[in-house]
C-alpha positions in Angstrom: 55.6 167.0 76.6 55.2 170.7 78.1 53.5 169.5 81.3 56.1 166.6 81.8 58.9 169.3 81.4 57.4 171.8 83.8 56.8 169.1 86.5 60.3 167.9 85.8 61.9 171.5 86.4 59.9 172.8 89.3 59.4 169.6 91.6 62.0 166.8 90.8 61.2 164.6 93.6 57.3 165.2 93.7 55.1 162.1 94.0 53.4 162.7 90.8 56.7 162.6 88.8 58.3 159.7 90.7 54.9 157.3 90.5 53.3 158.4 87.0 56.4 160.7 85.2 59.1 158.5 85.2 57.2 155.4 84.1 55.6 157.5 81.4 59.0 158.5 79.9 59.9 155.0 79.9 56.8 153.9 78.0 57.4 156.6 75.6 60.8 155.3 74.9 62.8 158.1 76.4 65.0 156.1 79.1 68.0 158.0 77.7 66.4 161.4 78.5 66.1 160.2 82.1 68.8 161.3 84.6 70.6 158.9 86.7 68.4 159.4 90.0 65.3 159.2 87.7 66.8 155.8 86.3 67.4 154.3 89.8 64.1 155.2 91.1 62.7 153.5 88.1 64.6 150.2 88.6 63.6 150.5 92.5 60.1 150.5 91.3 60.5 147.5 88.9 62.1 145.5 91.8 59.2 146.7 94.1 56.7 145.5 91.7 55.2 148.8 91.1 55.5 148.6 87.3 57.0 146.3 84.7 60.4 147.0 82.6 58.0 148.8 79.9 56.7 151.1 82.3 53.1 149.8 82.7 51.6 150.0 86.0 51.2 146.4 87.6 48.4 147.1 90.1 45.6 149.6 90.1 46.9 152.4 92.8 43.6 154.4 92.6 42.9 155.2 96.6 39.4 155.9 96.0 38.4 152.6 94.8 39.5 151.0 98.2 37.3 153.8 100.1 34.3 153.1 97.8 34.4 149.3 98.4 34.8 150.0 102.2 31.5 152.2 102.0 29.6 149.6 99.8 30.6 146.9 102.4 29.2 149.1 105.4 25.9 149.4 103.6 25.5 145.7 102.9 25.9 144.7 106.4 23.0 146.7 107.7 
């Protein structure tokens, strides 16, 4: 957990912490260790459909897969 603590101490609102760190902490059962702002962000993510109540991501948010698919479609059309 050293890396998570480092991210948490240095950059509270960075995208990595908001999108990966907070759901990971919930998944590990550390809901009580989260601050109120982090809990609010997690609940907002559940409402927006980013992850479920257990911290599991609901969709694949890898931006590179979309780019690869677009490149493959261009090759097929030629």
